[in-house]
Legacy VTK file of the C-alpha trace (Angstrom):
# vtk DataFile Version 3.0
C-alpha trace
ASCII
DATASET POLYDATA
POINTS 172 float
106.274 -77.697 -88.785
106.063 -74.842 -91.274
109.165 -73.405 -92.825
110.281 -69.807 -92.331
109.296 -68.648 -95.822
105.697 -69.778 -95.298
105.534 -67.972 -91.959
106.934 -64.738 -93.417
104.443 -64.884 -96.294
101.609 -65.423 -93.803
102.695 -62.343 -91.832
102.918 -60.267 -95.034
99.380 -61.300 -96.004
97.924 -60.645 -92.540
95.779 -57.476 -92.764
97.104 -56.245 -89.402
100.676 -56.077 -90.690
100.257 -55.746 -94.446
99.958 -51.955 -94.575
102.854 -51.286 -92.199
105.159 -53.801 -93.876
104.398 -52.428 -97.331
105.029 -48.900 -95.997
108.383 -49.993 -94.568
109.329 -51.657 -97.869
108.403 -48.566 -99.872
110.314 -46.287 -97.504
113.399 -48.483 -97.794
113.068 -48.385 -101.583
112.776 -44.587 -101.485
115.923 -44.352 -99.361
117.774 -46.609 -101.805
116.806 -44.271 -104.658
118.096 -41.187 -102.828
121.644 -39.985 -103.202
124.313 -41.367 -100.930
125.064 -37.959 -99.393
121.448 -37.508 -98.296
120.992 -41.125 -97.301
123.979 -40.845 -94.936
122.024 -38.619 -92.538
118.701 -40.511 -92.659
118.079 -43.302 -90.151
114.605 -44.200 -91.451
111.402 -42.642 -92.720
107.675 -43.234 -92.375
104.351 -41.844 -93.589
101.590 -40.911 -91.162
98.457 -38.925 -92.022
99.829 -37.852 -95.386
103.078 -36.490 -93.944
106.410 -38.057 -94.853
108.753 -37.900 -91.866
112.492 -38.469 -92.083
114.289 -39.327 -88.846
117.854 -38.039 -89.009
120.901 -39.174 -87.088
122.714 -35.834 -86.864
121.746 -32.135 -86.717
123.957 -31.309 -89.702
121.691 -33.564 -91.766
118.801 -31.284 -90.843
120.663 -28.300 -92.305
121.500 -30.280 -95.432
118.034 -31.678 -96.088
115.972 -28.583 -95.210
117.328 -26.658 -98.163
114.828 -25.968 -100.934
116.906 -27.861 -103.478
116.928 -30.994 -101.314
113.184 -30.792 -100.680
112.545 -30.306 -104.411
114.738 -33.335 -105.148
112.762 -35.425 -102.659
109.436 -34.237 -104.107
110.610 -35.046 -107.627
111.709 -38.477 -106.485
108.317 -39.035 -104.846
106.501 -38.052 -108.056
108.527 -40.463 -110.174
108.077 -43.161 -107.525
104.291 -42.679 -107.646
104.270 -42.828 -111.463
105.574 -46.375 -111.356
103.687 -47.474 -108.214
100.105 -46.279 -108.605
99.025 -47.534 -105.148
102.026 -46.093 -103.341
101.719 -44.686 -99.835
103.541 -41.586 -101.071
100.527 -40.532 -103.181
98.997 -38.892 -100.109
102.230 -36.953 -99.559
102.270 -35.506 -103.084
98.631 -34.367 -103.066
98.363 -30.713 -102.043
96.475 -30.083 -98.815
93.357 -27.911 -98.817
93.856 -24.435 -97.356
91.723 -25.295 -94.343
94.164 -28.057 -93.302
97.384 -26.074 -93.704
98.752 -24.821 -90.395
100.680 -21.571 -90.455
103.254 -21.565 -87.672
105.700 -18.673 -87.352
104.962 -17.500 -90.922
105.923 -20.891 -92.343
103.362 -23.222 -93.731
103.495 -26.843 -92.700
104.836 -29.028 -95.479
104.054 -32.633 -96.282
107.696 -33.515 -95.625
109.168 -33.243 -92.137
112.616 -33.792 -90.717
113.260 -34.870 -87.135
116.657 -35.219 -85.483
116.924 -38.002 -82.957
119.671 -37.492 -80.398
119.858 -41.076 -79.288
120.055 -42.948 -82.587
123.479 -44.416 -83.138
123.554 -46.496 -86.303
127.306 -46.755 -86.720
129.824 -49.444 -86.035
131.879 -48.867 -82.910
135.495 -48.099 -83.633
138.116 -50.326 -82.064
139.792 -48.950 -78.991
142.946 -47.019 -79.733
146.256 -48.225 -78.465
147.864 -45.992 -75.938
151.160 -44.359 -76.749
152.694 -45.888 -73.651
155.968 -47.629 -74.462
157.307 -50.047 -71.905
160.880 -49.270 -70.859
163.574 -51.573 -72.164
164.469 -54.442 -69.878
167.890 -54.340 -68.241
168.077 -58.070 -67.736
167.444 -57.834 -64.007
164.743 -60.339 -63.132
164.271 -63.489 -61.088
164.282 -66.710 -63.018
161.504 -68.792 -61.437
161.341 -71.450 -64.161
161.331 -75.009 -62.802
161.888 -76.745 -66.120
165.580 -76.968 -66.979
165.162 -76.080 -70.671
162.999 -73.046 -69.937
165.446 -71.964 -67.213
168.308 -72.046 -69.764
166.270 -70.030 -72.304
165.584 -67.315 -69.717
169.285 -67.178 -68.844
170.156 -66.820 -72.545
167.623 -64.020 -72.777
169.182 -62.343 -69.741
172.648 -62.487 -71.395
171.283 -60.944 -74.610
169.628 -58.105 -72.675
172.782 -57.426 -70.654
174.859 -57.256 -73.865
172.395 -54.794 -75.445
172.495 -52.596 -72.345
176.310 -52.571 -72.390
176.303 -51.582 -76.079
173.820 -48.790 -75.373
176.050 -47.365 -72.621
179.080 -47.187 -74.921
LINES 1 173
172 0 1 2 3 4 5 6 7 8 9 10 11 12 13 14 15 16 17 18 19 20 21 22 23 24 25 26 27 28 29 30 31 32 33 34 35 36 37 38 39 40 41 42 43 44 45 46 47 48 49 50 51 52 53 54 55 56 57 58 59 60 61 62 63 64 65 66 67 68 69 70 71 72 73 74 75 76 77 78 79 80 81 82 83 84 85 86 87 88 89 90 91 92 93 94 95 96 97 98 99 100 101 102 103 104 105 106 107 108 109 110 111 112 113 114 115 116 117 118 119 120 121 122 123 124 125 126 127 128 129 130 131 132 133 134 135 136 137 138 139 140 141 142 143 144 145 146 147 148 149 150 151 152 153 154 155 156 157 158 159 160 161 162 163 164 165 166 167 168 169 170 171
């Protein structure tokens, strides 16, 4: 039987998966290089047909990342990434498109970087359920002692005496 490392290496070398796995690795590396504030909104990214697409977890991330300064930061990061990795998948994103391929929609040209907000992505840890503010009323010492063991019966009776004393002190 082959060990797990051998199997993972075989999958990485398989031509069917090699391109997609290398793309996923490079996208994860790009996200690690981004600032924490920007990375907070990004679920994942991918490159398809020379367009880098960021999938965001919240609409406020779309407002944050669509600013020109954020896009320029991402483009600068892509350029430095491609300087060190000559065969990077981001090289097709940096190259300017010919004028015949640029689509003008609503007086805005289509960029090589896109942002998509996914409504159903929830990559956060669920918070523990909150305790209710319900406070049980104090016992008055009025209960049936159903204990069959003699020692337990005596302990319940002692507890009853303590509760009765506390109730008498509260009345005074």
